[in-house]
N, C-alpha and C positions, 0 to 999 in steps of 0.2 A: 249431297242431298241432305237437308236438315232432318233431325229425328223428330217424329211426332208420335205422341202416345195416344191411346184410345180415350176419346172424350168422355166415355162412361165413367172412368175412374178419375174423379176430380179431387180426391184426397191423396196426399203424398203417402199417408199410412197405407191406404188401400193399394196404391200402385206398388209400394214397397213389398207388401205381402203377396200381391198377385205375381210379381216378378220373382220374389225370393223363395216362396214356398215351393213352387214347382221345381226350382233348381235344387232345393234341399231334398225333395222327394226323389228326384232323378239321381242325385248323388248317392242317397241312401239305397236306392234300388240297385245301383251299380255296385255299391259296397256290399249289400246283402248277397247279390249274386256271386260276387267274387269270394265272399266268406263261405257261402254254401258250397261252392265248387272246391274251395280249399279243404273244408271239413270232409266232404264226401271223398275227395281224392286221398286225403290222409288216412281215413278209415279203411278205404278199399286197399290202399297200399299195406296197411297193417294186417288185414285179413290174408292178403296174398303171402306176406311173410310168414304168417301163422300156418297157412296151408303148406308151405314149403317145409316148415319145421316138422309138422305132423307126418308128412310123407317120409321125410328123411329119418325121423326117429323110429317110426313103426315098421318100415321096410326091413330094418335090421332085426326087429323082434319076430316079424312074420317069417323070415327066411327059413329057420330050422323047422318050424311047424309045417310050412308049406312043403318042405323037402320030404318030410316023413308023412305028409298028408294027414296031419293030426287035425281032424275037423273040429273037434271040441275046442281045442286050443285056439283055432282060427276064429271060432265064434266068440270066444272070450275076448280075443284081441279086438275084433270088430266092435263088440259092445263097449269095450273100454274107449275106443276112439269116438263112438257116438255119444259117449257120456259128456263130451264138450258141448256147451250150449250153441256154439256156432256151427257144429257139424250136423248136417241134415241127411247125409247118405254116405255109406261105405260099401265098397265092392271089392272082393278078392277073386281074382281069376287064376286059373292054372295056366301052364305053358301053352296049352292048346286053346286058350281063351274061354275055357269052360268056367262058368261062374260057380265058385265054391261057396262063397258067403255073400249075401246081399242084405244090407240093413238100411232102411230109409229109401230116399229117392235122390237120384243124382241130378235131376233137372228142375224140380219144383222149387219155385221162389228162390232161385239162385242166380247169381250173376255169372255170365259166361266165363269170366276170368277166375271164378271161385270154384271151379270143378277141374281137377287135374289128376292125371295118372302118373305112376312111377313104376318102372320095371323092377321086379325082384330078381336079383342076381345071386346065384349060389357060387361060392368060390371055395375051392379046396385045392390046395397046392397050386398046380398049374391049370387046374380045371376051372373054367368060367362058363356058367350056363344060366340062361334065362329060364326061370322055373315058374314065372307068373307075373302078375301086375296088381298093384294096389291103387284104387281110385277113391278119392275123398272129395266130397262136395260140401262147401260152406254156404250158409245163408247170409243175405245182405240186409235182413230186416233190422238189424241193430244199427247199420249205417243210417238208414232212413229215420230211425227213431232218434238217433243222436243229432241228425241234421235238423229234424223238426224241433227238437228241444232248443237247440241253439238258435233256430229261426225265431221261435217265440221270444227268446231273450232279446234278439236283435230288433224285432218289431216293437217290443216294449221300449227299448232304448231309443228307437226312432221316434216313437210318439212323444217321449219325454223331450227329445232333442227338438222336435217341431214346436212343441209348446214353449220351450225355452227360447227358440228362435223368434216365435211370434211375440213373446213377452219382451225380448230384447229389442225387436223392431219397434214395438210401441214405445218403449222407454227411450230408444235412440231417436225416434221421431219427435218425441216430446221435448227432450232435453238437448238434442244435438241439431235436429232439423226443424221440428215443428215450431218451437218457441221463436227462433230468429226469423223464420219465414212469416209467422203471425205478426211479429213486430214490423217487418218490412211491409206486409200488406196493409197494416193499420196506418203506417206513415204514408204510403202511396195513396190510400183512400182519403186521408185527411188532406193531402195536397190537391187531389182532384176535386173534392167537395168544397173545402174552405180556403183553398189556395194558400195554405200555411205549410211551409216546408219544415216538417219535423225531422229530427235526427233519431236514428235507431240506437238505443242503449244496449249494445251487445258487443262483447269482445271475445274473440277466439282466434286461434292460429290456423284454423282449417279453412277450407274453401268458402264456407258460409261467412266466416269472419272477414275474409278478403272481400266478398261481395258486399257485406254490410259497410266496410270501410269505404269501398268505392261508391256506394250509394250515398253515404254521408258526405263524401267529398263532392259528389255530383250536386247534392243539395246546396252545399256551400257555394260551389261555382255558380249554380243557377241563381242563388240569392245575389251574388255579385253581379251577374249579368243583368238581373232585373233592376238592381240599383243603378247600374250604368245606363240601362235602357230608360229608366225613369228620368235620370238626370239628362240623358240625351234628348228625351221627348220634351222635357221642360225647356232645355236650351233651344230645341228646334221651334217650339212654340214661341219663345222669345224672339228667335231669329225671324220667324214668319211674320210676327207683329212688326219687327224692325224693317224687314224687307217689304212688307206691305206698305208701310209708311214711306220707305225709300222709293218704292215703285210709284206710289201716288205722287210723291215729289218729282220723280223723274218724268212722269206723264205730264205734270204741270210744266216742268222745265221744257220738255219736248214740245208741248203745245205752244209755249211761249216762244221757243226757238223757231218753230215752224211759222208762227205769226210774224216774228221779226224777219225771218228769211223769206217770207211769203211762199212757204212750201206746205202743201196739203197732200193727203193720200185718200184713195177711194178703191173700193173692191166691187167687182161686177160678177154676179152669178148668172151665167148664161141661161141656165134652165128656167129660173124664175124671172129673169129680166130685171131683178132688183139690184140696187147699189147701196153701199154703205159709205158715207163720206165723213171726213173729219171736218171740224168747224172751219178750218182755213180754206177748204174747197168751196164752201158757200161764198166766202169773201172773194176768192179769186174769180169765180164764175159769176159773181154778182147775182146770187140766188138767195131768196129769203127762205131760211130753214122752215118757217111755218107754212110756206106755200109749196114745199118740195114733197112730191108724192112718193119718192123712192124709186120711181121707174127710171131706167137708163135713158129713155128718150128725153126726159127733162134735162139731163146732163148733156147728151150728145147734140141737142138742139142749139147749144151755145157754140159748137164748133163751126169754124168758117168752112163752108161747103167747097171752097176752092183749094183747100189744103188737104193733104193725105188724111184719109179717114181711118179710124180704129178698125173698122170692119175689114178694110183692105189689108191692114197689118195682120189681123187674125187669120184671114184666108191664106196669106202668104206664109204665116207661121205654121199653119196646119200642113201646108204643102211641103215645107222644107224641114219641119220638125224643130224649128227654132223656138225657144221658150222665153226669150227676152226681146225687148224693143226699146228704141230711143227715138222719140218723135218730137219735133217742134211744129207748132201750129198756132193759129190765132183763134181767139174766142171773142164773141160779141156780147157785151153786157147791156145794161140799161142806157138809154139815151144815145145809142150808137157808139158807145165807147169800146175801142178795140184793144185787146191785150195780147201779148206774145207769151206763150207758156212752153215749157219743156217737160215732156212726160217720159219717165223712165220706169218701165214696168216689167212684169213677168206673167206669162201665160201658163196655166197648168192643164194637163191632159188626163183623160181617162185611159184605161188599158187598151182601148181601140184607137187611140191617137186622135180623139175628138177633143177640141178645146172646151173646157168646162168653166173656168174662172179666169178673171184678169185682175191683177192687182197693180196699181199704178201710183207713182209719186209725182206730183205736179208742182212745178216751181214757176212763179211769175218772173219772166225774164224780160219784161217790157223795158225796164231801165237799162238792162245790159244791152238790149238791142239798140237803144238810143245811144249808149256809149260807143258801141261798135260802129254805128253810123257816123258819130262824131270822129272816131279814130280814122275811119276810112276817108272821111273828108279831109282830116288833118294830113294823112299820108299823101292824099292826092295833091293837097296844097304844097307839101314839102317837095313832092316830085316835080310839080309843074311850076310852082311859083318861087321855089327856093333853089332847087338843084340846077335848073336851066340857067338862071342868071349867074349863079355862083360858078358854074362851069365856064361861062363866058368870062367872068372876072378872073378866074384862075388861069385861063388861056392868055388873057391880056397881060396879066402880071408876068407870065412866063416869057411873053415876047419882050416886055420891058427889061426883064432880068437878063434876057439874051442880047440886049443892046440892039434890038431891031429898030428902035426909034432913035438910035444914036447913043453915044457914050454918056452915061449918067454920072453925076458927081458921086463920090464914095459914100457920102452920108445918105443921099437919096437911094443909092444902090443897096445899102444895108436895109433901109426901110422897105424897099421893094421885095427884098429877099425874105424878110420877116412876114410881110403880107402874103407872099406866095406860099410859104410854109403853112401859115394859119389857114389859108383858103384850102390847101390840100387836106389839112386835118378836118375841116368842115365837110369837104366832099366825102372823105372816108366815113365820117360820122353819119352823113345822110345815107350813104350807100349801105352801111350796116343796119340802119333803121329800116330801110326798104327791104333789105334781105331778110331780116328777122320777121318782118311782117309777111313776106312771101312764105317763109317757113311755117308760120303760125296758121296761115290760110291754105297751105298745101299748094301754093301757086309758083313755087320756085321751079324754073324750067331747067332741064338737063338735056344737053345735046351730046349723047354718047357716041364715041368713035374710038377706033384703035389708034393710040398715040404712043410715042416714045417718051417714057418718063425721064430717061437720061437727058435727052435734048431739052425737055420742058424744064427740068431742074436747073440745068446750066443757064438757060435763058432767064429764069426767074432770079437766080443768084446775081447775074450781071445787072438786072434791072434794079435790084435792091442794094447793090454794093455801096452806092453813094449815100443811101439812107443810113446804112450802118456806120459810114465814116463820120457822119454828123455826131455820133456818140463816141467817137474815138476808138472804134473797133473795125474789124473787117471780117468778111465771110470767107471761110476756107472750105473747099470740097475735099474731104478726107478719103472718100472712096466713091467710085462710080462704076457703072456697068456700060459696056459698049452699046448695048441695046436692051431696053426693058419695055416691051410693048404690053399695054393694058387697055382695056375698054373703059374709057373715062370721058368726062367733059373737061377738055384741056383748060378752058378758061377758069372753071371752078377749082381744079387742082392747083392751078397757078395762084388763085386767090388764097388757098389754104397754106401753100408754101410761103407766100409773101406775108401772111399773117404771123406764122410761126417765126420767120426771120425778123419781122418787125418787133415782136415781143422779146426775142432774144437780144436784139440790138438795144432795146430800152433798158434791160436788166443786166446786161453784160458789163463788167468793170472796164474802165478805159484801159486800152492796151492789151486786152485779152481777146483772142480771136473767137469767132462763132464758127462751129464746125457743122457741116451738113454732109450726110452720107446716104448713098443709095445702095441697097443690097437686096439679095433674093433669099427668102427663107421659106422653104417648102414651095407651095403654090402661090405665094404672095410676094410682091415687091414691097420693100420697106424703106421709107425715107425718114431719117432721124435728124433733128436739129438740136445741137448741144451748146449750152452757154455755161459760163463759169461764175454766174451771179449768185445771189443768196439762196436760190432754189424756191420751191413752193412750200409754205408752211403746212404742217401736218393737218391742221384743222380744215384746210381746203381740199383734202384728199377726196371727199365724197361729192363735191359740187364745184370743182374748178371749171367744168364744162357747162355749168348752168348759165342762164342769161344774167347779165349785169353783175357778174362775179368779178371782183377786183381784189388783189392782195392788199393794195393800199387804197382804201375807199374814203379817206378823210378829205376834208376840204383843202388841206395843204399838201396833197400828194404831188409828187414831182413828176410822175410818169403819166402821160396822157392816155386816152382811150375810153371807150364806152362800156367795156365789160361784156361786149357782145361777140367779139371776134372768135373766141374759142367755141362758143355755142354754135356759131355759124359754121365753123370748121367741122365740128362733130356731125352736124346735120348733113353737110355736103358729103363727107366721107361715108357716113352710114347709108345715104341714098345710093351710093355707088357700090355698096356691098363690102365696104372695108371697115376697119377699126382704127380708133385713135386713142392714145393714152400717153402717160408720161411716167417718169421715175426720177427721183432725186438722186444725185450722184454723191457717193461717200466723200469725195474730195471737194465737194461744193458744186453748186449749179444744178441744172436740170436738163433732161433730155426729153423733148416732145417728139413723138413718132406717130406715123400712121402707115397702115398697110393696105394695099389694094390687090385684088386677084389678078393673077397672070392671065393674059388673053388666050 
């Protein structure tokens, strides 16, 4: 608990005296009491010793007179004893306790320990007989007188000591405490009023000197902090100006980018029914800003009523707690012009789960819709107008190549073989284009069933062995399982294996085998295809499974392909709950593998 002093005493000098003087008085009172006790005890002890001496010395003198009952002599002895100023009473008794002599009083103004008796013994040869007693009483008035005298002296010395303590306190306060504190208060007051950080000109090795040094150091540190703060404030102001300019430029660039990309944004406050729109929104929705009232109905009136409405999305979001949405719809502008837009937005809620605002980004996707339509028409044309006749041509060339129409001349046979291979490449290209389109639109069909991967791999290797031989290599199964049942689409898995074997055949050096292996790792079956070609360059590590990715993409590349095969493989394996990847081998070549869950 912190120490707090009485608020009445606001001066250090007063506090010092209030605390110091009572302590001095208490100390002196204790000292005076101890001194008085010492003086009194010493004087009393002296009187006791004197009483012993008087009794001891006078009993010897009294013994003969008492034996012979010499009353006159006993009176003289008693008077001689009382001649001492400390003796207030003397009594001499006979053996039968009869008082023979009585001078003064034995009890008046005496201390109990200052009255004492001593037997008077008569000794003669072997005879020892008590013949009486001597009693002497001393006064203690001289003890009190001496104590009072010394007490006066002590009181005088105490007064002088108190005066000197007060004077020393005042001097110490002024030269030891008061002056440095006054300087500190002055410096603090100047700092508070004028905000000028003064230093205190005071040096000493005591606690106040330490405080003054700490205060001066604090002032210096504060000056440094204020200089840094001023510098930081100036720099901040400069940065604010710069950032404001940059923000303005960014807003201009953003506005320009939105104009070029045909993107706008708007904000809807449900409580007020008002909306705030960017300039591009007016252009996309064909609204004149001067005619726009700011009501949401003016904006929603442009929505095609046959498309999903924002209100239905809001209702669904409140029911499910979803706070984002992605919506495509049509808007109708002037002169019956229709546009397609995509809205990506966010809905915010209050603490009761009620939707309160909607913020949306709108992009005009009319041109993209037109391109998508053209692409769909092109895919349809490729599928019906190109693949169908090409399949027929490929089949006819196969028949000719098989000498169904009779033995052909060697020269014609070579040309038929070349045409057959090229038609096969065209069919693969068309199939890849159709597959990648199905993947993009989510229309790739999968017919899952439990199949034996071992049997499927063996069949695919046999079907692709002749293709590998065209490149001067062959496919070798290095490991296989008797049975490996997985839930897959056999046709799609066969397509993946064939693609990996095809790539390995293209890049494998002539005379080097292609290795394929089926193994089980944990709860997955793993099929790996290994070649001894150049491997995959490191720069392709992150996107080898992307669309249209080819290691050799120049116009003079020697290996065919569309760059779609691995992308299709990844999508197929992923859709069936597996993984696909590759690794370069230290001794050259690469291993492409995929894993599928055990059924």
